mmCIF file of the N, C-alpha and C atoms, coordinates in Angstrom:
data_MODEL
# 
_entry.id   MODEL 
# 
loop_
_atom_site.group_PDB 
_atom_site.id 
_atom_site.type_symbol 
_atom_site.label_atom_id 
_atom_site.label_alt_id 
_atom_site.label_comp_id 
_atom_site.label_asym_id 
_atom_site.label_entity_id 
_atom_site.label_seq_id 
_atom_site.pdbx_PDB_ins_code 
_atom_site.Cartn_x 
_atom_site.Cartn_y 
_atom_site.Cartn_z 
_atom_site.occupancy 
_atom_site.B_iso_or_equiv 
_atom_site.pdbx_formal_charge 
_atom_site.auth_seq_id 
_atom_site.auth_comp_id 
_atom_site.auth_asym_id 
_atom_site.auth_atom_id 
_atom_site.pdbx_PDB_model_num 
ATOM 1   N N  . MET A 1 1  ? 51.051 62.482 35.913 1.00 0.00 ? 1  MET A N  1 
ATOM 2   C CA . MET A 1 1  ? 49.946 63.306 35.466 1.00 0.00 ? 1  MET A CA 1 
ATOM 3   C C  . MET A 1 1  ? 48.927 62.404 34.766 1.00 0.00 ? 1  MET A C  1 
ATOM 4   N N  . GLN A 1 2  ? 47.684 62.560 35.087 1.00 0.00 ? 2  GLN A N  1 
ATOM 5   C CA . GLN A 1 2  ? 46.656 61.717 34.489 1.00 0.00 ? 2  GLN A CA 1 
ATOM 6   C C  . GLN A 1 2  ? 46.108 62.289 33.192 1.00 0.00 ? 2  GLN A C  1 
ATOM 7   N N  . ALA A 1 3  ? 46.166 63.598 33.010 1.00 0.00 ? 3  ALA A N  1 
ATOM 8   C CA . ALA A 1 3  ? 45.634 64.202 31.797 1.00 0.00 ? 3  ALA A CA 1 
ATOM 9   C C  . ALA A 1 3  ? 46.413 65.464 31.472 1.00 0.00 ? 3  ALA A C  1 
ATOM 10  N N  . ALA A 1 4  ? 46.467 65.787 30.209 1.00 0.00 ? 4  ALA A N  1 
ATOM 11  C CA . ALA A 1 4  ? 47.133 67.004 29.755 1.00 0.00 ? 4  ALA A CA 1 
ATOM 12  C C  . ALA A 1 4  ? 46.362 67.517 28.556 1.00 0.00 ? 4  ALA A C  1 
ATOM 13  N N  . THR A 1 5  ? 46.575 68.762 28.213 1.00 0.00 ? 5  THR A N  1 
ATOM 14  C CA . THR A 1 5  ? 45.867 69.321 27.071 1.00 0.00 ? 5  THR A CA 1 
ATOM 15  C C  . THR A 1 5  ? 46.790 69.437 25.869 1.00 0.00 ? 5  THR A C  1 
ATOM 16  N N  . GLY A 1 6  ? 46.174 69.403 24.711 1.00 0.00 ? 6  GLY A N  1 
ATOM 17  C CA . GLY A 1 6  ? 46.897 69.643 23.473 1.00 0.00 ? 6  GLY A CA 1 
ATOM 18  C C  . GLY A 1 6  ? 47.067 71.133 23.287 1.00 0.00 ? 6  GLY A C  1 
ATOM 19  N N  . PRO A 1 7  ? 47.490 71.561 22.112 1.00 0.00 ? 7  PRO A N  1 
ATOM 20  C CA . PRO A 1 7  ? 47.673 72.996 21.872 1.00 0.00 ? 7  PRO A CA 1 
ATOM 21  C C  . PRO A 1 7  ? 46.343 73.751 21.925 1.00 0.00 ? 7  PRO A C  1 
ATOM 22  N N  . TRP A 1 8  ? 46.408 74.996 22.355 1.00 0.00 ? 8  TRP A N  1 
ATOM 23  C CA . TRP A 1 8  ? 45.210 75.835 22.410 1.00 0.00 ? 8  TRP A CA 1 
ATOM 24  C C  . TRP A 1 8  ? 44.777 76.210 21.000 1.00 0.00 ? 8  TRP A C  1 
ATOM 25  N N  . VAL A 1 9  ? 43.452 76.240 20.812 1.00 0.00 ? 9  VAL A N  1 
ATOM 26  C CA . VAL A 1 9  ? 42.850 76.596 19.526 1.00 0.00 ? 9  VAL A CA 1 
ATOM 27  C C  . VAL A 1 9  ? 41.815 77.676 19.799 1.00 0.00 ? 9  VAL A C  1 
ATOM 28  N N  . ARG A 1 10 ? 41.717 78.625 18.896 1.00 0.00 ? 10 ARG A N  1 
ATOM 29  C CA . ARG A 1 10 ? 40.739 79.712 19.054 1.00 0.00 ? 10 ARG A CA 1 
ATOM 30  C C  . ARG A 1 10 ? 39.621 79.567 18.022 1.00 0.00 ? 10 ARG A C  1 
ATOM 31  N N  . PRO A 1 11 ? 38.397 79.974 18.422 1.00 0.00 ? 11 PRO A N  1 
ATOM 32  C CA . PRO A 1 11 ? 37.305 79.999 17.442 1.00 0.00 ? 11 PRO A CA 1 
ATOM 33  C C  . PRO A 1 11 ? 37.691 80.941 16.301 1.00 0.00 ? 11 PRO A C  1 
ATOM 34  N N  . PRO A 1 12 ? 37.245 80.679 15.094 1.00 0.00 ? 12 PRO A N  1 
ATOM 35  C CA . PRO A 1 12 ? 36.100 79.845 14.742 1.00 0.00 ? 12 PRO A CA 1 
ATOM 36  C C  . PRO A 1 12 ? 36.426 78.365 14.563 1.00 0.00 ? 12 PRO A C  1 
ATOM 37  N N  . GLU A 1 13 ? 37.690 77.963 14.717 1.00 0.00 ? 13 GLU A N  1 
ATOM 38  C CA . GLU A 1 13 ? 38.004 76.540 14.588 1.00 0.00 ? 13 GLU A CA 1 
ATOM 39  C C  . GLU A 1 13 ? 37.337 75.768 15.719 1.00 0.00 ? 13 GLU A C  1 
ATOM 40  N N  . LEU A 1 14 ? 36.734 74.623 15.357 1.00 0.00 ? 14 LEU A N  1 
ATOM 41  C CA . LEU A 1 14 ? 35.976 73.824 16.324 1.00 0.00 ? 14 LEU A CA 1 
ATOM 42  C C  . LEU A 1 14 ? 36.488 72.393 16.348 1.00 0.00 ? 14 LEU A C  1 
ATOM 43  N N  . PRO A 1 15 ? 36.267 71.686 17.462 1.00 0.00 ? 15 PRO A N  1 
ATOM 44  C CA . PRO A 1 15 ? 36.661 70.274 17.526 1.00 0.00 ? 15 PRO A CA 1 
ATOM 45  C C  . PRO A 1 15 ? 35.912 69.453 16.483 1.00 0.00 ? 15 PRO A C  1 
ATOM 46  N N  . ASP A 1 16 ? 36.575 68.419 15.975 1.00 0.00 ? 16 ASP A N  1 
ATOM 47  C CA . ASP A 1 16 ? 35.934 67.571 14.978 1.00 0.00 ? 16 ASP A CA 1 
ATOM 48  C C  . ASP A 1 16 ? 35.456 66.237 15.545 1.00 0.00 ? 16 ASP A C  1 
ATOM 49  N N  . ASP A 1 17 ? 35.699 65.994 16.828 1.00 0.00 ? 17 ASP A N  1 
ATOM 50  C CA . ASP A 1 17 ? 35.288 64.738 17.459 1.00 0.00 ? 17 ASP A CA 1 
ATOM 51  C C  . ASP A 1 17 ? 34.418 65.036 18.679 1.00 0.00 ? 17 ASP A C  1 
ATOM 52  N N  . PRO A 1 18 ? 33.095 64.818 18.588 1.00 0.00 ? 18 PRO A N  1 
ATOM 53  C CA . PRO A 1 18 ? 32.204 65.158 19.703 1.00 0.00 ? 18 PRO A CA 1 
ATOM 54  C C  . PRO A 1 18 ? 32.389 64.296 20.945 1.00 0.00 ? 18 PRO A C  1 
ATOM 55  N N  . LYS A 1 19 ? 33.099 63.174 20.827 1.00 0.00 ? 19 LYS A N  1 
ATOM 56  C CA . LYS A 1 19 ? 33.305 62.299 21.984 1.00 0.00 ? 19 LYS A CA 1 
ATOM 57  C C  . LYS A 1 19 ? 34.483 62.748 22.839 1.00 0.00 ? 19 LYS A C  1 
ATOM 58  N N  . ARG A 1 20 ? 35.345 63.591 22.301 1.00 0.00 ? 20 ARG A N  1 
ATOM 59  C CA . ARG A 1 20 ? 36.547 63.990 23.032 1.00 0.00 ? 20 ARG A CA 1 
ATOM 60  C C  . ARG A 1 20 ? 36.273 65.185 23.927 1.00 0.00 ? 20 ARG A C  1 
ATOM 61  N N  . LEU A 1 21 ? 36.800 65.107 25.135 1.00 0.00 ? 21 LEU A N  1 
ATOM 62  C CA . LEU A 1 21 ? 36.664 66.216 26.078 1.00 0.00 ? 21 LEU A CA 1 
ATOM 63  C C  . LEU A 1 21 ? 37.664 67.310 25.746 1.00 0.00 ? 21 LEU A C  1 
ATOM 64  N N  . CYS A 1 22 ? 37.254 68.532 26.019 1.00 0.00 ? 22 CYS A N  1 
ATOM 65  C CA . CYS A 1 22 ? 38.101 69.696 25.795 1.00 0.00 ? 22 CYS A CA 1 
ATOM 66  C C  . CYS A 1 22 ? 38.156 70.540 27.066 1.00 0.00 ? 22 CYS A C  1 
ATOM 67  N N  . LEU A 1 23 ? 39.278 71.194 27.265 1.00 0.00 ? 23 LEU A N  1 
ATOM 68  C CA . LEU A 1 23 ? 39.384 72.218 28.286 1.00 0.00 ? 23 LEU A CA 1 
ATOM 69  C C  . LEU A 1 23 ? 39.068 73.532 27.588 1.00 0.00 ? 23 LEU A C  1 
ATOM 70  N N  . VAL A 1 24 ? 38.063 74.243 28.094 1.00 0.00 ? 24 VAL A N  1 
ATOM 71  C CA . VAL A 1 24 ? 37.562 75.437 27.423 1.00 0.00 ? 24 VAL A CA 1 
ATOM 72  C C  . VAL A 1 24 ? 37.682 76.633 28.366 1.00 0.00 ? 24 VAL A C  1 
ATOM 73  N N  . GLU A 1 25 ? 38.222 77.727 27.844 1.00 0.00 ? 25 GLU A N  1 
ATOM 74  C CA . GLU A 1 25 ? 38.244 78.988 28.588 1.00 0.00 ? 25 GLU A CA 1 
ATOM 75  C C  . GLU A 1 25 ? 37.023 79.786 28.159 1.00 0.00 ? 25 GLU A C  1 
ATOM 76  N N  . LEU A 1 26 ? 36.125 80.036 29.122 1.00 0.00 ? 26 LEU A N  1 
ATOM 77  C CA . LEU A 1 26 ? 34.894 80.790 28.861 1.00 0.00 ? 26 LEU A CA 1 
ATOM 78  C C  . LEU A 1 26 ? 35.005 82.202 29.412 1.00 0.00 ? 26 LEU A C  1 
ATOM 79  N N  . TYR A 1 27 ? 34.476 83.147 28.658 1.00 0.00 ? 27 TYR A N  1 
ATOM 80  C CA . TYR A 1 27 ? 34.373 84.532 29.102 1.00 0.00 ? 27 TYR A CA 1 
ATOM 81  C C  . TYR A 1 27 ? 32.915 84.802 29.457 1.00 0.00 ? 27 TYR A C  1 
ATOM 82  N N  . PHE A 1 28 ? 32.679 85.357 30.638 1.00 0.00 ? 28 PHE A N  1 
ATOM 83  C CA . PHE A 1 28 ? 31.332 85.676 31.110 1.00 0.00 ? 28 PHE A CA 1 
ATOM 84  C C  . PHE A 1 28 ? 31.120 87.179 30.973 1.00 0.00 ? 28 PHE A C  1 
ATOM 85  N N  . GLU A 1 29 ? 30.254 87.564 30.039 1.00 0.00 ? 29 GLU A N  1 
ATOM 86  C CA . GLU A 1 29 ? 30.048 88.981 29.739 1.00 0.00 ? 29 GLU A CA 1 
ATOM 87  C C  . GLU A 1 29 ? 29.512 89.760 30.935 1.00 0.00 ? 29 GLU A C  1 
ATOM 88  N N  . ARG A 1 30 ? 28.617 89.171 31.705 1.00 0.00 ? 30 ARG A N  1 
ATOM 89  C CA . ARG A 1 30 ? 27.997 89.877 32.825 1.00 0.00 ? 30 ARG A CA 1 
ATOM 90  C C  . ARG A 1 30 ? 29.027 90.268 33.883 1.00 0.00 ? 30 ARG A C  1 
ATOM 91  N N  . THR A 1 31 ? 29.926 89.365 34.206 1.00 0.00 ? 31 THR A N  1 
ATOM 92  C CA . THR A 1 31 ? 30.910 89.625 35.261 1.00 0.00 ? 31 THR A CA 1 
ATOM 93  C C  . THR A 1 31 ? 32.286 90.006 34.712 1.00 0.00 ? 31 THR A C  1 
ATOM 94  N N  . ARG A 1 32 ? 32.443 89.918 33.389 1.00 0.00 ? 32 ARG A N  1 
ATOM 95  C CA . ARG A 1 32 ? 33.719 90.221 32.732 1.00 0.00 ? 32 ARG A CA 1 
ATOM 96  C C  . ARG A 1 32 ? 34.874 89.399 33.303 1.00 0.00 ? 32 ARG A C  1 
ATOM 97  N N  . THR A 1 33 ? 34.595 88.116 33.528 1.00 0.00 ? 33 THR A N  1 
ATOM 98  C CA . THR A 1 33 ? 35.607 87.205 34.055 1.00 0.00 ? 33 THR A CA 1 
ATOM 99  C C  . THR A 1 33 ? 35.729 86.000 33.122 1.00 0.00 ? 33 THR A C  1 
ATOM 100 N N  . THR A 1 34 ? 36.817 85.266 33.293 1.00 0.00 ? 34 THR A N  1 
ATOM 101 C CA . THR A 1 34 ? 37.004 84.020 32.548 1.00 0.00 ? 34 THR A CA 1 
ATOM 102 C C  . THR A 1 34 ? 37.194 82.881 33.542 1.00 0.00 ? 34 THR A C  1 
ATOM 103 N N  . SER A 1 35 ? 36.856 81.688 33.109 1.00 0.00 ? 35 SER A N  1 
ATOM 104 C CA . SER A 1 35 ? 37.112 80.489 33.897 1.00 0.00 ? 35 SER A CA 1 
ATOM 105 C C  . SER A 1 35 ? 37.252 79.317 32.939 1.00 0.00 ? 35 SER A C  1 
ATOM 106 N N  . PHE A 1 36 ? 37.802 78.220 33.443 1.00 0.00 ? 36 PHE A N  1 
ATOM 107 C CA . PHE A 1 36 ? 38.058 77.041 32.637 1.00 0.00 ? 36 PHE A CA 1 
ATOM 108 C C  . PHE A 1 36 ? 37.068 75.934 32.987 1.00 0.00 ? 36 PHE A C  1 
ATOM 109 N N  . HIS A 1 37 ? 36.606 75.215 31.950 1.00 0.00 ? 37 HIS A N  1 
ATOM 110 C CA . HIS A 1 37 ? 35.609 74.161 32.128 1.00 0.00 ? 37 HIS A CA 1 
ATOM 111 C C  . HIS A 1 37 ? 35.925 72.996 31.197 1.00 0.00 ? 37 HIS A C  1 
ATOM 112 N N  . VAL A 1 38 ? 35.552 71.790 31.614 1.00 0.00 ? 38 VAL A N  1 
ATOM 113 C CA . VAL A 1 38 ? 35.660 70.615 30.761 1.00 0.00 ? 38 VAL A CA 1 
ATOM 114 C C  . VAL A 1 38 ? 34.346 70.507 29.993 1.00 0.00 ? 38 VAL A C  1 
ATOM 115 N N  . MET A 1 39 ? 34.465 70.482 28.654 1.00 0.00 ? 39 MET A N  1 
ATOM 116 C CA . MET A 1 39 ? 33.279 70.510 27.803 1.00 0.00 ? 39 MET A CA 1 
ATOM 117 C C  . MET A 1 39 ? 33.490 69.629 26.579 1.00 0.00 ? 39 MET A C  1 
ATOM 118 N N  . ARG A 1 40 ? 32.377 69.451 25.831 1.00 0.00 ? 40 ARG A N  1 
ATOM 119 C CA . ARG A 1 40 ? 32.401 68.792 24.527 1.00 0.00 ? 40 ARG A CA 1 
ATOM 120 C C  . ARG A 1 40 ? 31.731 69.720 23.527 1.00 0.00 ? 40 ARG A C  1 
ATOM 121 N N  . TYR A 1 41 ? 32.129 69.595 22.270 1.00 0.00 ? 41 TYR A N  1 
ATOM 122 C CA . TYR A 1 41 ? 31.415 70.304 21.204 1.00 0.00 ? 41 TYR A CA 1 
ATOM 123 C C  . TYR A 1 41 ? 30.546 69.271 20.504 1.00 0.00 ? 41 TYR A C  1 
ATOM 124 N N  . LEU A 1 42 ? 29.250 69.334 20.756 1.00 0.00 ? 42 LEU A N  1 
ATOM 125 C CA . LEU A 1 42 ? 28.318 68.308 20.317 1.00 0.00 ? 42 LEU A CA 1 
ATOM 126 C C  . LEU A 1 42 ? 27.073 68.947 19.724 1.00 0.00 ? 42 LEU A C  1 
ATOM 127 N N  . ARG A 1 43 ? 26.684 68.479 18.552 1.00 0.00 ? 43 ARG A N  1 
ATOM 128 C CA . ARG A 1 43 ? 25.471 68.976 17.873 1.00 0.00 ? 43 ARG A CA 1 
ATOM 129 C C  . ARG A 1 43 ? 25.494 70.499 17.702 1.00 0.00 ? 43 ARG A C  1 
ATOM 130 N N  . ASN A 1 44 ? 26.628 71.003 17.251 1.00 0.00 ? 44 ASN A N  1 
ATOM 131 C CA . ASN A 1 44 ? 26.809 72.432 16.962 1.00 0.00 ? 44 ASN A CA 1 
ATOM 132 C C  . ASN A 1 44 ? 26.711 73.336 18.184 1.00 0.00 ? 44 ASN A C  1 
ATOM 133 N N  . ASN A 1 45 ? 26.977 72.800 19.364 1.00 0.00 ? 45 ASN A N  1 
ATOM 134 C CA . ASN A 1 45 ? 26.962 73.580 20.596 1.00 0.00 ? 45 ASN A CA 1 
ATOM 135 C C  . ASN A 1 45 ? 28.043 73.095 21.545 1.00 0.00 ? 45 ASN A C  1 
ATOM 136 N N  . TRP A 1 46 ? 28.633 74.021 22.282 1.00 0.00 ? 46 TRP A N  1 
ATOM 137 C CA . TRP A 1 46 ? 29.506 73.651 23.391 1.00 0.00 ? 46 TRP A CA 1 
ATOM 138 C C  . TRP A 1 46 ? 28.612 73.224 24.536 1.00 0.00 ? 46 TRP A C  1 
ATOM 139 N N  . GLN A 1 47 ? 28.931 72.083 25.145 1.00 0.00 ? 47 GLN A N  1 
ATOM 140 C CA . GLN A 1 47 ? 28.126 71.569 26.248 1.00 0.00 ? 47 GLN A CA 1 
ATOM 141 C C  . GLN A 1 47 ? 29.014 71.220 27.430 1.00 0.00 ? 47 GLN A C  1 
ATOM 142 N N  . PHE A 1 48 ? 28.535 71.578 28.618 1.00 0.00 ? 48 PHE A N  1 
ATOM 143 C CA . PHE A 1 48 ? 29.190 71.183 29.857 1.00 0.00 ? 48 PHE A CA 1 
ATOM 144 C C  . PHE A 1 48 ? 28.999 69.683 30.051 1.00 0.00 ? 48 PHE A C  1 
ATOM 145 N N  . GLU A 1 49 ? 29.689 69.105 31.020 1.00 0.00 ? 49 GLU A N  1 
ATOM 146 C CA . GLU A 1 49 ? 29.574 67.664 31.261 1.00 0.00 ? 49 GLU A CA 1 
ATOM 147 C C  . GLU A 1 49 ? 28.158 67.246 31.663 1.00 0.00 ? 49 GLU A C  1 
ATOM 148 N N  . ASP A 1 50 ? 27.390 68.165 32.267 1.00 0.00 ? 50 ASP A N  1 
ATOM 149 C CA . ASP A 1 50 ? 26.007 67.837 32.636 1.00 0.00 ? 50 ASP A CA 1 
ATOM 150 C C  . ASP A 1 50 ? 25.026 68.114 31.486 1.00 0.00 ? 50 ASP A C  1 
ATOM 151 N N  . ARG A 1 51 ? 25.576 68.350 30.290 1.00 0.00 ? 51 ARG A N  1 
ATOM 152 C CA . ARG A 1 51 ? 24.837 68.559 29.046 1.00 0.00 ? 51 ARG A CA 1 
ATOM 153 C C  . ARG A 1 51 ? 24.178 69.923 28.912 1.00 0.00 ? 51 ARG A C  1 
ATOM 154 N N  . LEU A 1 52 ? 24.397 70.824 29.848 1.00 0.00 ? 52 LEU A N  1 
ATOM 155 C CA . LEU A 1 52 ? 23.915 72.194 29.675 1.00 0.00 ? 52 LEU A CA 1 
ATOM 156 C C  . LEU A 1 52 ? 24.741 72.861 28.591 1.00 0.00 ? 52 LEU A C  1 
ATOM 157 N N  . LYS A 1 53 ? 24.100 73.703 27.803 1.00 0.00 ? 53 LYS A N  1 
ATOM 158 C CA . LYS A 1 53 ? 24.778 74.390 26.709 1.00 0.00 ? 53 LYS A CA 1 
ATOM 159 C C  . LYS A 1 53 ? 25.309 75.746 27.164 1.00 0.00 ? 53 LYS A C  1 
ATOM 160 N N  . VAL A 1 54 ? 26.297 76.240 26.445 1.00 0.00 ? 54 VAL A N  1 
ATOM 161 C CA . VAL A 1 54 ? 26.824 77.571 26.712 1.00 0.00 ? 54 VAL A CA 1 
ATOM 162 C C  . VAL A 1 54 ? 25.715 78.581 26.449 1.00 0.00 ? 54 VAL A C  1 
ATOM 163 N N  . SER A 1 55 ? 25.520 79.517 27.357 1.00 0.00 ? 55 SER A N  1 
ATOM 164 C CA . SER A 1 55 ? 24.446 80.507 27.217 1.00 0.00 ? 55 SER A CA 1 
ATOM 165 C C  . SER A 1 55 ? 24.922 81.684 26.357 1.00 0.00 ? 55 SER A C  1 
ATOM 166 N N  . PRO A 1 56 ? 23.993 82.521 25.901 1.00 0.00 ? 56 PRO A N  1 
ATOM 167 C CA . PRO A 1 56 ? 24.368 83.677 25.078 1.00 0.00 ? 56 PRO A CA 1 
ATOM 168 C C  . PRO A 1 56 ? 25.321 84.644 25.785 1.00 0.00 ? 56 PRO A C  1 
ATOM 169 N N  . GLY A 1 57 ? 25.324 84.682 27.094 1.00 0.00 ? 57 GLY A N  1 
ATOM 170 C CA . GLY A 1 57 ? 26.202 85.576 27.843 1.00 0.00 ? 57 GLY A CA 1 
ATOM 171 C C  . GLY A 1 57 ? 27.590 85.005 28.099 1.00 0.00 ? 57 GLY A C  1 
ATOM 172 N N  . GLN A 1 58 ? 27.863 83.841 27.533 1.00 0.00 ? 58 GLN A N  1 
ATOM 173 C CA . GLN A 1 58 ? 29.166 83.196 27.685 1.00 0.00 ? 58 GLN A CA 1 
ATOM 174 C C  . GLN A 1 58 ? 29.791 83.046 26.302 1.00 0.00 ? 58 GLN A C  1 
ATOM 175 N N  . ARG A 1 59 ? 31.113 83.231 26.239 1.00 0.00 ? 59 ARG A N  1 
ATOM 176 C CA . ARG A 1 59 ? 31.805 83.134 24.956 1.00 0.00 ? 59 ARG A CA 1 
ATOM 177 C C  . ARG A 1 59 ? 33.065 82.286 25.109 1.00 0.00 ? 59 ARG A C  1 
ATOM 178 N N  . VAL A 1 60 ? 33.251 81.359 24.198 1.00 0.00 ? 60 VAL A N  1 
ATOM 179 C CA . VAL A 1 60 ? 34.454 80.519 24.200 1.00 0.00 ? 60 VAL A CA 1 
ATOM 180 C C  . VAL A 1 60 ? 35.619 81.355 23.681 1.00 0.00 ? 60 VAL A C  1 
ATOM 181 N N  . MET A 1 61 ? 36.650 81.479 24.515 1.00 0.00 ? 61 MET A N  1 
ATOM 182 C CA . MET A 1 61 ? 37.844 82.238 24.140 1.00 0.00 ? 61 MET A CA 1 
ATOM 183 C C  . MET A 1 61 ? 38.866 81.352 23.439 1.00 0.00 ? 61 MET A C  1 
ATOM 184 N N  . ARG A 1 62 ? 39.053 80.125 23.968 1.00 0.00 ? 62 ARG A N  1 
ATOM 185 C CA . ARG A 1 62 ? 39.973 79.154 23.386 1.00 0.00 ? 62 ARG A CA 1 
ATOM 186 C C  . ARG A 1 62 ? 39.662 77.787 23.967 1.00 0.00 ? 62 ARG A C  1 
ATOM 187 N N  . TRP A 1 63 ? 40.156 76.760 23.301 1.00 0.00 ? 63 TRP A N  1 
ATOM 188 C CA . TRP A 1 63 ? 39.906 75.389 23.746 1.00 0.00 ? 63 TRP A CA 1 
ATOM 189 C C  . TRP A 1 63 ? 41.099 74.516 23.375 1.00 0.00 ? 63 TRP A C  1 
ATOM 190 N N  . ALA A 1 64 ? 41.207 73.370 24.069 1.00 0.00 ? 64 ALA A N  1 
ATOM 191 C CA . ALA A 1 64 ? 42.254 72.386 23.781 1.00 0.00 ? 64 ALA A CA 1 
ATOM 192 C C  . ALA A 1 64 ? 41.717 71.003 24.106 1.00 0.00 ? 64 ALA A C  1 
ATOM 193 N N  . TYR A 1 65 ? 42.077 70.021 23.268 1.00 0.00 ? 65 TYR A N  1 
ATOM 194 C CA . TYR A 1 65 ? 41.694 68.643 23.581 1.00 0.00 ? 65 TYR A CA 1 
ATOM 195 C C  . TYR A 1 65 ? 42.393 68.198 24.858 1.00 0.00 ? 65 TYR A C  1 
ATOM 196 N N  . ILE A 1 66 ? 41.713 67.371 25.640 1.00 0.00 ? 66 ILE A N  1 
ATOM 197 C CA . ILE A 1 66 ? 42.310 66.770 26.824 1.00 0.00 ? 66 ILE A CA 1 
ATOM 198 C C  . ILE A 1 66 ? 42.808 65.390 26.423 1.00 0.00 ? 66 ILE A C  1 
ATOM 199 N N  . HIS A 1 67 ? 44.073 65.137 26.705 1.00 0.00 ? 67 HIS A N  1 
ATOM 200 C CA . HIS A 1 67 ? 44.704 63.854 26.372 1.00 0.00 ? 67 HIS A CA 1 
ATOM 201 C C  . HIS A 1 67 ? 45.031 63.115 27.652 1.00 0.00 ? 67 HIS A C  1 
ATOM 202 N N  . ARG A 1 68 ? 44.863 61.823 27.647 1.00 0.00 ? 68 ARG A N  1 
ATOM 203 C CA . ARG A 1 68 ? 45.253 60.990 28.773 1.00 0.00 ? 68 ARG A CA 1 
ATOM 204 C C  . ARG A 1 68 ? 46.730 60.660 28.626 1.00 0.00 ? 68 ARG A C  1 
ATOM 205 N N  . VAL A 1 69 ? 47.476 60.869 29.699 1.00 0.00 ? 69 VAL A N  1 
ATOM 206 C CA . VAL A 1 69 ? 48.901 60.580 29.714 1.00 0.00 ? 69 VAL A CA 1 
ATOM 207 C C  . VAL A 1 69 ? 49.148 59.473 30.714 1.00 0.00 ? 69 VAL A C  1 
ATOM 208 N N  . GLU A 1 70 ? 49.734 58.399 30.279 1.00 0.00 ? 70 GLU A N  1 
ATOM 209 C CA . GLU A 1 70 ? 50.010 57.260 31.161 1.00 0.00 ? 70 GLU A CA 1 
ATOM 210 C C  . GLU A 1 70 ? 51.209 57.559 32.049 1.00 0.00 ? 70 GLU A C  1 
ATOM 211 N N  . ALA A 1 71 ? 51.258 56.921 33.194 1.00 0.00 ? 71 ALA A N  1 
ATOM 212 C CA . ALA A 1 71 ? 52.381 57.086 34.124 1.00 0.00 ? 71 ALA A CA 1 
ATOM 213 C C  . ALA A 1 71 ? 53.678 56.730 33.403 1.00 0.00 ? 71 ALA A C  1 
ATOM 214 N N  . GLY A 1 72 ? 54.708 57.528 33.612 1.00 0.00 ? 72 GLY A N  1 
ATOM 215 C CA . GLY A 1 72 ? 55.995 57.299 32.974 1.00 0.00 ? 72 GLY A CA 1 
ATOM 216 C C  . GLY A 1 72 ? 56.146 58.006 31.648 1.00 0.00 ? 72 GLY A C  1 
ATOM 217 N N  . ASP A 1 73 ? 55.042 58.550 31.109 1.00 0.00 ? 73 ASP A N  1 
ATOM 218 C CA . ASP A 1 73 ? 55.106 59.266 29.829 1.00 0.00 ? 73 ASP A CA 1 
ATOM 219 C C  . ASP A 1 73 ? 55.319 60.761 30.027 1.00 0.00 ? 73 ASP A C  1 
ATOM 220 N N  . THR A 1 74 ? 55.409 61.222 31.259 1.00 0.00 ? 74 THR A N  1 
ATOM 221 C CA . THR A 1 74 ? 55.537 62.653 31.495 1.00 0.00 ? 74 THR A CA 1 
ATOM 222 C C  . THR A 1 74 ? 56.983 63.053 31.631 1.00 0.00 ? 74 THR A C  1 
# 
């Protein structure tokens, strides 16, 4: 396995390291669906990898840091 996540955390708790990637479960109010995305919490906003910010119609349900796992450590 090349990557794994740490324990899930729910808002209002936020990541303390803006350089670390997180796996984020987003809820989309318009479609009432959830999906998972790789994001960072940077400058008081959740941002996708392309630097787009979470819109008002999206809500973070939970998040977890992504950790790199070396071969043989699984």
